[in-house]
Structure formats: structure tokens, C-alpha cells
Backbone as CSV, one residue per row, in Angstrom:
resi,resn,N_x,N_y,N_z,CA_x,CA_y,CA_z,C_x,C_y,C_z
1,UNK,12.669,90.481,-6.584,11.496,90.256,-5.509,9.882,90.224,-6.007
2,UNK,9.236,88.992,-6.301,7.779,88.937,-6.645,6.762,89.401,-6.240
3,UNK,6.538,91.144,-6.766,5.169,91.465,-5.971,3.758,90.709,-6.614
4,UNK,3.336,90.478,-5.668,1.360,90.240,-6.041,0.616,90.853,-6.536
5,UNK,0.214,90.560,-7.329,-0.935,91.781,-8.132,-2.686,91.800,-6.891
6,UNK,-2.935,92.833,-6.640,-4.136,93.180,-5.805,-5.122,93.015,-7.259
7,UNK,-5.864,91.894,-6.603,-7.092,91.370,-7.435,-7.932,91.254,-6.265
8,UNK,-8.494,92.173,-5.845,-9.805,91.996,-5.111,-11.596,91.361,-5.243
9,UNK,-11.210,91.122,-7.235,-12.563,90.638,-6.963,-12.317,88.914,-7.634
10,UNK,-11.301,88.418,-7.645,-10.799,87.577,-7.895,-11.577,85.968,-6.983
11,UNK,-12.169,86.114,-6.178,-12.744,85.499,-5.622,-14.200,85.338,-6.213
12,UNK,-14.490,86.052,-6.286,-15.935,86.129,-6.723,-15.827,86.253,-8.799
13,UNK,-14.738,85.740,-9.303,-14.669,85.600,-10.673,-14.753,84.171,-10.194
14,UNK,-13.680,83.686,-9.761,-13.715,82.332,-9.114,-15.422,81.796,-8.780
15,UNK,-16.023,82.021,-8.550,-17.399,81.688,-8.084,-18.223,81.741,-9.098
16,UNK,-18.000,82.587,-9.878,-19.143,82.634,-11.486,-18.180,82.429,-12.057
17,UNK,-17.392,81.781,-12.129,-16.505,80.868,-13.361,-16.646,79.256,-12.803
18,UNK,-16.824,79.233,-11.488,-17.471,77.818,-11.081,-18.475,77.536,-11.559
19,UNK,-19.718,78.577,-11.492,-21.003,78.691,-12.096,-20.970,78.080,-13.674
20,UNK,-19.804,78.516,-14.241,-20.006,78.660,-15.725,-19.577,77.159,-16.504
21,UNK,-18.740,76.660,-15.555,-17.928,75.663,-15.959,-19.046,74.513,-15.397
22,UNK,-19.500,74.880,-14.828,-20.710,73.547,-13.760,-21.810,73.521,-15.180
23,UNK,-22.555,74.984,-15.783,-23.543,74.998,-16.472,-22.843,74.011,-17.734
24,UNK,-21.885,74.140,-18.075,-20.899,73.656,-19.031,-20.649,71.799,-19.237
25,UNK,-20.106,71.916,-17.982,-19.823,70.149,-17.700,-20.143,69.386,-16.752
26,UNK,-20.840,69.973,-15.692,-21.734,69.162,-14.686,-20.946,69.747,-13.787
27,UNK,-21.311,69.018,-12.430,-20.682,69.258,-11.008,-19.565,68.096,-11.087
28,UNK,-19.550,66.976,-11.916,-18.702,65.917,-12.180,-17.415,66.547,-13.084
29,UNK,-17.325,67.345,-13.854,-16.542,68.269,-14.936,-16.083,69.109,-14.074
30,UNK,-16.672,69.520,-12.968,-15.762,71.047,-12.162,-14.687,70.550,-11.517
31,UNK,-13.361,71.019,-12.186,-12.366,70.437,-11.473,-11.655,71.729,-11.003
32,UNK,-10.828,71.518,-10.086,-10.340,73.761,-9.743,-8.977,73.434,-10.889
33,UNK,-8.642,72.644,-11.867,-7.897,73.483,-12.794,-8.290,74.325,-13.551
34,UNK,-10.338,73.141,-14.313,-10.480,74.096,-15.383,-11.439,75.244,-14.536
35,UNK,-11.605,75.444,-13.417,-12.496,76.524,-12.915,-11.245,77.753,-12.861
36,UNK,-10.159,77.255,-12.460,-9.327,78.345,-12.792,-9.070,78.955,-14.216
37,UNK,-9.105,77.800,-14.807,-8.555,78.970,-16.721,-9.654,79.388,-16.657
38,UNK,-10.852,78.642,-16.632,-12.061,79.936,-17.211,-12.282,81.263,-16.559
39,UNK,-11.982,81.391,-14.761,-11.327,82.349,-13.873,-10.570,83.173,-14.821
40,UNK,-9.446,83.099,-14.992,-7.897,83.124,-15.438,-7.167,83.664,-14.337
41,UNK,-7.090,82.972,-13.418,-6.485,83.468,-12.043,-5.034,81.783,-12.077
42,UNK,-4.596,82.030,-11.447,-3.228,80.495,-10.979,-4.284,79.551,-9.813
43,UNK,-3.728,78.765,-10.440,-4.410,77.140,-9.880,-4.226,77.473,-8.505
44,UNK,-2.841,78.242,-7.971,-3.106,78.560,-6.307,-4.085,78.835,-5.758
45,UNK,-4.803,79.316,-6.395,-5.700,80.744,-6.270,-7.007,79.887,-5.585
46,UNK,-7.335,78.680,-5.985,-8.293,77.878,-6.148,-8.191,77.360,-4.166
47,UNK,-7.346,76.843,-3.641,-6.941,76.490,-2.267,-6.735,77.998,-1.448
48,UNK,-6.253,79.007,-2.047,-6.087,80.148,-1.107,-7.375,80.414,-1.048
49,UNK,-8.463,80.676,-1.757,-9.607,81.316,-1.202,-10.795,80.285,-0.973
50,UNK,-10.588,78.897,-1.626,-11.940,78.143,-0.876,-10.878,76.628,0.081
51,UNK,-11.746,75.949,0.924,-11.075,75.308,1.819,-10.902,73.745,0.686
52,UNK,-11.857,74.070,-0.483,-11.917,72.594,-1.239,-13.033,72.753,-2.038
53,UNK,-13.008,71.809,-2.871,-14.153,72.435,-4.232,-15.425,72.064,-3.393
54,UNK,-15.814,71.313,-2.092,-17.613,71.983,-1.198,-17.507,72.956,-1.126
55,UNK,-16.665,73.862,-0.406,-16.985,74.950,-0.150,-17.222,75.857,-1.360
56,UNK,-16.584,75.819,-2.873,-16.312,76.712,-3.663,-18.039,76.152,-4.053
57,UNK,-18.531,75.035,-4.381,-19.379,74.538,-4.688,-20.795,75.169,-4.525
58,UNK,-20.332,75.126,-2.607,-20.900,76.123,-1.605,-21.565,77.372,-2.256
59,UNK,-20.437,77.915,-2.146,-20.544,79.366,-2.669,-21.269,79.683,-3.572
60,UNK,-21.052,78.919,-4.658,-21.435,78.913,-6.256,-23.149,78.542,-6.195
61,UNK,-23.793,77.645,-5.603,-24.790,77.263,-5.958,-25.689,78.391,-4.347
62,UNK,-24.972,78.948,-3.955,-25.878,79.709,-3.240,-25.726,81.095,-3.223
63,UNK,-24.418,81.318,-4.364,-24.786,82.411,-5.356,-26.277,82.011,-6.123
64,UNK,-25.809,81.034,-6.785,-27.009,81.048,-7.830,-28.639,81.005,-7.274
65,UNK,-28.671,80.046,-6.067,-29.975,80.125,-5.715,-30.474,81.665,-5.157
66,UNK,-29.345,82.697,-4.758,-29.756,83.944,-4.372,-30.120,84.776,-5.576
67,UNK,-29.414,84.512,-6.874,-30.336,85.141,-8.286,-30.923,84.847,-8.252
68,UNK,-31.664,83.777,-8.187,-33.271,83.204,-8.717,-33.670,84.090,-7.636
69,UNK,-33.942,83.574,-6.189,-34.623,84.276,-5.249,-34.855,85.779,-5.601
70,UNK,-33.820,86.526,-5.912,-33.776,88.028,-6.084,-34.704,88.323,-7.161
71,UNK,-34.895,87.336,-7.694,-36.072,87.696,-9.340,-37.388,87.399,-8.966
72,UNK,-37.301,86.090,-7.722,-38.791,86.326,-6.846,-39.707,87.259,-6.554
73,UNK,-38.176,87.789,-5.278,-38.639,89.364,-4.924,-39.069,90.324,-5.793
74,UNK,-37.922,90.541,-6.774,-38.335,91.843,-7.462,-39.613,91.670,-8.370
75,UNK,-40.304,90.085,-9.059,-41.346,90.269,-9.630,-42.497,90.612,-8.963
76,UNK,-42.519,89.558,-7.742,-43.556,89.212,-7.037,-44.070,90.551,-5.841
77,UNK,-42.417,91.760,-5.881,-42.913,92.764,-4.870,-43.330,93.809,-5.870
78,UNK,-43.216,93.825,-7.887,-43.702,94.720,-8.271,-45.099,94.509,-8.345
79,UNK,-46.000,93.030,-8.124,-47.455,93.146,-8.483,-47.991,93.805,-7.429
80,UNK,-49.312,94.799,-7.794,-50.298,95.666,-7.586,-51.319,94.939,-7.111
81,UNK,-51.819,93.598,-7.200,-52.742,93.032,-6.753,-52.615,91.557,-7.048
82,UNK,-53.495,90.582,-6.590,-53.392,89.400,-7.129,-53.498,88.482,-8.384
83,UNK,-54.095,89.289,-9.378,-53.716,89.413,-10.744,-52.726,89.591,-11.392
84,UNK,-51.591,90.804,-10.714,-50.802,90.986,-10.874,-49.877,90.139,-10.525
85,UNK,-50.371,89.221,-9.198,-48.748,88.348,-8.752,-49.178,86.721,-9.950
86,UNK,-50.642,86.791,-10.248,-49.787,85.409,-10.818,-49.865,85.854,-12.004
87,UNK,-49.562,87.039,-13.181,-48.805,87.176,-13.994,-47.709,87.021,-13.368
88,UNK,-47.026,87.944,-12.748,-45.796,87.707,-12.254,-45.220,86.140,-11.938
89,UNK,-46.041,85.526,-11.172,-45.356,84.116,-11.535,-45.500,82.893,-12.691
90,UNK,-46.565,83.892,-13.730,-46.082,82.831,-14.963,-45.434,83.413,-15.992
91,UNK,-44.836,84.907,-15.817,-43.941,85.596,-16.201,-42.206,84.830,-15.857
92,UNK,-42.372,84.457,-14.582,-41.393,83.974,-13.756,-40.731,82.318,-14.534
93,UNK,-42.236,81.737,-14.863,-42.086,80.878,-15.087,-41.089,80.736,-16.759
94,UNK,-42.197,81.271,-17.672,-41.839,81.491,-18.773,-40.951,82.228,-19.533
95,UNK,-40.909,83.598,-19.061,-39.676,84.681,-19.460,-38.998,84.383,-18.595
96,UNK,-38.393,84.168,-17.015,-37.091,83.969,-16.621,-36.403,82.867,-16.407
97,UNK,-37.642,81.503,-15.752,-36.687,80.413,-15.473,-36.872,79.741,-16.706
98,UNK,-37.826,79.346,-17.372,-37.728,78.106,-18.625,-37.108,78.789,-19.973
99,UNK,-36.763,79.892,-19.437,-36.311,80.710,-20.964,-34.429,80.107,-20.981
100,UNK,-34.216,80.268,-19.894,-32.637,79.457,-19.700,-32.249,78.389,-19.630
101,UNK,-31.615,78.043,-20.670,-30.904,76.677,-20.785,-30.040,76.555,-19.331
102,UNK,-29.335,77.791,-19.200,-28.077,77.445,-18.387,-29.025,77.352,-16.869
103,UNK,-29.680,78.272,-16.410,-30.766,77.795,-14.970,-31.186,76.758,-14.925
104,UNK,-31.746,75.932,-15.806,-32.291,74.420,-16.215,-31.009,73.481,-15.027
105,UNK,-29.844,73.870,-16.478,-28.941,73.046,-16.083,-28.428,73.320,-14.718
106,UNK,-28.114,74.094,-14.117,-27.640,74.757,-12.601,-28.295,74.198,-11.815
107,UNK,-30.055,74.377,-12.176,-30.656,74.254,-11.204,-30.842,72.351,-10.606
108,UNK,-30.843,71.448,-12.163,-31.172,70.357,-11.850,-29.493,69.567,-11.094
109,UNK,-28.404,69.902,-11.493,-26.892,69.855,-10.730,-26.999,70.197,-9.293
110,UNK,-27.823,71.265,-9.192,-27.584,71.450,-7.839,-28.769,70.417,-6.311
111,UNK,-29.861,70.076,-7.388,-30.825,68.798,-7.155,-29.668,67.909,-7.197
112,UNK,-29.084,67.325,-7.930,-28.319,66.072,-7.517,-27.544,65.788,-6.409
113,UNK,-27.055,67.494,-6.623,-25.680,67.508,-5.282,-26.240,67.217,-4.267
114,UNK,-27.827,67.831,-3.884,-28.312,68.290,-2.609,-28.754,66.671,-2.122
115,UNK,-29.835,65.908,-3.129,-29.849,64.608,-3.108,-28.874,62.968,-2.376
116,UNK,-27.579,63.781,-3.131,-26.114,62.810,-2.731,-25.712,63.552,-1.598
117,UNK,-25.683,64.484,-1.258,-24.784,65.203,0.293,-25.571,66.372,0.799
118,UNK,-26.173,65.784,1.760,-26.806,66.740,2.860,-26.618,67.777,3.104
119,UNK,-25.404,68.155,3.306,-24.826,70.129,4.161,-25.405,70.216,2.721
120,UNK,-25.635,69.919,1.023,-25.828,71.028,0.194,-27.735,71.524,0.442
121,UNK,-28.163,70.549,1.044,-29.949,70.413,1.238,-30.209,71.786,1.597
122,UNK,-29.594,72.379,2.407,-29.807,73.735,3.372,-29.998,74.585,1.893
123,UNK,-28.717,74.851,1.303,-28.887,75.552,0.085,-30.559,76.178,-0.515
124,UNK,-30.922,74.336,-0.981,-31.887,74.272,-1.568,-33.519,74.732,-0.808
125,UNK,-32.714,74.396,0.680,-34.228,74.696,2.159,-34.468,76.485,1.883
126,UNK,-33.137,77.321,1.793,-33.052,78.200,1.618,-33.780,79.608,0.518
127,UNK,-33.141,78.385,-0.700,-33.856,78.931,-1.597,-35.418,78.536,-1.874
128,UNK,-35.994,77.667,-1.596,-37.678,77.423,-0.865,-38.148,78.509,-0.363
129,UNK,-37.310,78.825,0.989,-37.396,79.872,2.302,-37.871,81.182,1.234
130,UNK,-37.090,81.830,0.579,-37.065,82.930,0.145,-38.109,82.663,-1.380
131,UNK,-38.310,81.734,-1.735,-39.200,81.766,-3.145,-40.857,81.940,-2.078
132,UNK,-40.655,81.178,-1.312,-42.045,81.075,-0.299,-42.414,82.173,0.145
133,UNK,-41.538,82.993,0.658,-41.786,84.359,1.418,-42.055,85.337,0.341
134,UNK,-41.250,85.268,-0.899,-42.045,86.113,-1.930,-43.684,85.931,-2.427
135,UNK,-43.476,84.522,-2.350,-44.851,84.627,-3.361,-45.732,84.964,-1.468
136,UNK,-45.852,84.653,-0.749,-46.190,84.829,0.907,-46.589,86.938,0.741
137,UNK,-46.139,87.742,-0.430,-46.947,88.757,-0.449,-48.124,88.894,-0.792
138,UNK,-48.448,87.521,-1.478,-49.992,87.540,-2.065,-50.942,86.343,-1.721
139,UNK,-49.873,85.072,-1.406,-50.780,84.128,-1.484,-50.732,83.293,-0.157
140,UNK,-51.610,82.577,0.509,-51.183,81.779,1.874,-50.578,81.136,1.851
141,UNK,-49.843,80.566,3.235,-49.004,79.270,2.653,-49.179,78.295,1.877
142,UNK,-50.599,77.619,2.044,-50.501,76.431,1.381,-50.381,76.957,0.050
143,UNK,-50.906,77.954,-0.438,-51.427,78.061,-1.926,-49.584,78.504,-2.576
144,UNK,-48.412,79.155,-1.390,-47.067,79.160,-2.093,-46.402,77.898,-1.702
145,UNK,-46.822,77.013,-0.922,-45.963,75.968,-1.694,-46.562,74.757,-2.659
146,UNK,-47.913,74.605,-2.713,-48.505,74.564,-4.328,-47.691,75.229,-5.899
147,UNK,-48.037,76.387,-5.500,-46.716,77.290,-6.649,-45.178,77.173,-6.405
148,UNK,-44.547,77.078,-5.296,-43.694,76.098,-5.404,-43.596,74.998,-5.964
149,UNK,-43.965,74.067,-5.704,-43.606,73.242,-6.696,-44.285,72.956,-8.093
150,UNK,-45.074,73.705,-8.024,-45.473,73.678,-9.798,-44.296,74.319,-10.212
151,UNK,-43.660,75.554,-9.538,-42.692,75.925,-10.870,-41.316,74.810,-10.541
152,UNK,-40.738,74.120,-9.474,-40.320,72.979,-9.654,-40.860,72.048,-10.441
153,UNK,-41.707,71.745,-10.556,-42.079,70.651,-11.225,-42.037,70.687,-12.970
154,UNK,-42.594,72.448,-13.185,-42.308,72.219,-14.291,-40.492,72.768,-14.951
155,UNK,-39.922,73.295,-13.627,-38.682,73.102,-14.479,-38.026,71.684,-14.706
156,UNK,-38.383,70.948,-13.715,-37.801,69.309,-14.266,-38.796,69.508,-16.079
157,UNK,-39.982,69.478,-15.754,-40.093,69.290,-17.266,-39.562,69.831,-17.784
158,UNK,-39.141,70.687,-18.086,-38.431,71.713,-18.841,-37.625,71.362,-19.539
159,UNK,-36.679,70.370,-18.483,-35.070,70.301,-18.600,-35.824,68.769,-19.493
160,UNK,-36.198,68.164,-19.038,-36.707,66.972,-19.961,-37.156,66.656,-21.299
161,UNK,-38.672,67.521,-21.564,-39.431,67.718,-22.799,-38.702,68.120,-23.683
162,UNK,-39.304,67.501,-24.737,-38.853,68.029,-25.637,-39.490,69.076,-26.839
163,UNK,-41.125,69.005,-25.777,-42.037,70.342,-26.814,-41.537,71.446,-25.559
164,UNK,-42.108,72.172,-26.128,-41.908,73.935,-25.761,-43.405,73.325,-24.752
165,UNK,-43.028,74.257,-23.634,-44.038,74.562,-22.663,-44.938,75.346,-23.279
166,UNK,-46.127,75.385,-23.039,-47.455,76.489,-23.537,-47.646,77.378,-22.319
167,UNK,-47.708,78.733,-22.644,-47.729,78.943,-21.473,-49.677,79.270,-21.083
168,UNK,-50.421,79.331,-21.995,-51.913,79.437,-21.543,-51.856,78.093,-20.588
169,UNK,-51.111,77.148,-20.329,-51.301,75.930,-19.603,-51.316,76.107,-18.239
170,UNK,-49.719,77.015,-18.122,-49.274,77.604,-16.933,-50.476,78.893,-16.392
171,UNK,-50.826,79.382,-17.029,-51.845,80.128,-16.584,-52.702,79.624,-16.119
172,UNK,-53.848,78.886,-16.787,-54.522,77.825,-16.095,-54.301,76.836,-14.903
173,UNK,-52.963,76.861,-14.858,-52.450,75.837,-13.459,-52.454,76.849,-12.334
174,UNK,-51.967,77.679,-12.613,-51.617,79.405,-11.710,-52.774,79.561,-11.100
175,UNK,-54.058,80.359,-12.248,-55.156,80.205,-11.473,-56.062,79.183,-11.031
176,UNK,-55.807,77.825,-11.127,-56.318,76.988,-10.553,-56.132,76.781,-8.832
177,UNK,-54.775,77.011,-8.675,-53.985,77.028,-7.481,-54.184,77.727,-6.782
178,UNK,-54.350,79.372,-7.253,-54.669,80.568,-6.758,-56.251,80.856,-6.034
179,UNK,-57.091,80.343,-7.137,-57.953,80.584,-6.602,-59.118,79.857,-5.536
180,UNK,-59.637,80.476,-4.703,-60.684,79.910,-3.195,-61.448,78.890,-3.654
181,UNK,-61.542,78.072,-2.979,-62.864,76.696,-3.820,-63.263,77.609,-2.952
182,UNK,-64.733,77.057,-3.620,-66.099,77.832,-2.226,-66.713,76.694,-1.718
183,UNK,-67.207,76.736,-0.444,-68.108,76.071,0.208,-68.544,74.463,-0.042
184,UNK,-69.102,74.172,-1.618,-69.305,73.032,-1.756,-68.316,72.082,-2.791
185,UNK,-66.933,73.071,-3.211,-66.520,72.610,-3.761,-64.975,72.063,-2.503
186,UNK,-65.341,72.352,-1.396,-64.772,71.971,-0.588,-65.692,70.657,0.553
187,UNK,-66.257,71.126,0.059,-67.096,69.597,0.632,-66.634,68.722,0.258
188,UNK,-67.166,68.660,-1.017,-66.993,67.288,-2.207,-65.505,66.749,-1.923
189,UNK,-64.403,67.703,-2.232,-62.891,67.366,-1.488,-62.892,66.552,-0.387
190,UNK,-63.482,67.020,0.766,-63.486,65.953,1.529,-64.118,64.956,1.818
191,UNK,-65.011,65.148,0.845,-65.783,63.456,0.946,-64.558,62.585,-0.106
192,UNK,-63.893,63.050,-1.347,-63.557,62.461,-2.303,-61.844,61.847,-1.312
193,UNK,-61.589,62.891,-0.347,-60.238,62.272,0.411,-60.378,61.444,1.708
194,UNK,-61.847,61.273,2.435,-62.042,60.525,3.129,-62.049,58.840,2.741
């Protein structure tokens, strides 16, 4: 009689292994066999724990999105005032997000998958909603959308640029986005957009 080893963390290990394989090989290179080998589990575990690759990818990218959103929550909840919130946004960009090649690759793999398969767009929408909620502790909804777009845009630039990103430029961009315009600047903008 064969006894089955009790392994309650196996499903979690498979999800983590999927993210590692995607970071190294891309979604296209993430096979059941490759992920099982990386997780150190029998190949049959893949179909036991997941109905198919889409379910595994959904779980893996949801975990990844949650981990980034958790960092937003932590950094922005710790900001005591608007200046602290601005510093937190810059730190998120430079110390946390742009510093990780793995996170850059996983983010772009998720974006590509979501662009091709609408079912994965919900993961990106949930991630954006959580990020904006964390930003919303300090900024109005319109400013949150602009900051979120800045962060996402810098992610894209970081993945494609060959030059390092200058923190002082990010500091200036965050300040411009988060500093309210005075009445005359609003009037000038309204004239320029009509």
C-alpha cells in the first residue's frame, strides 16, 4: 500500500514556483512540467490542485498583484502627512518597484496576458483599485488616477530604458501631480483645453 505524504503547502509552493518560472521564462515558457520541477512536486499535483494552466496563472498573478498592493498599503498607511505621502510614492517607485527586475518582468507578463485574455483584466483592475485606495488615504480620486498612471508608466519605461531613472525627476513629477493648481492656473488650463 502506497501512503500519500501530507503536504499542506504544496498548492502554495506551486503558485510561487509558477511566478518564478514566469519571471525566468515568461508565460509562454511556463509549462506544467517546468513549474512542477521548480516546485519539487510530482507532475500529477498540477492537475490535482488546478483545473488548468489558466487557473494556475490566475492564482499566481493574483498573488503577485496582492503582494504589490500590500506594499502600497504599508507605505502609504505609514505616511503622516502629504509630504510623507509624496515621499512614500517616490520610495515605492524607486526603492520598491523599479529596483526589482523580477517585479518588472512579472508586471509586463501580466499586462500582456490581460491584453490578450479579458479574464485576466480583472486581476489588473483589482490591483489598480487597491493601489488607488491606498493612494486615496492622502490624495483625491483624480490625483490617485494620475499617480497610478505615473507609476505604471515608469514601470514600462524602466523595463525598456537602458539608462537608470533619476529619483529627482520622479520627485518633481509626484510634486507636480499632487500640488493643487491655483485659480489663475485653472483658468489658463481651461482656456488651453477649449
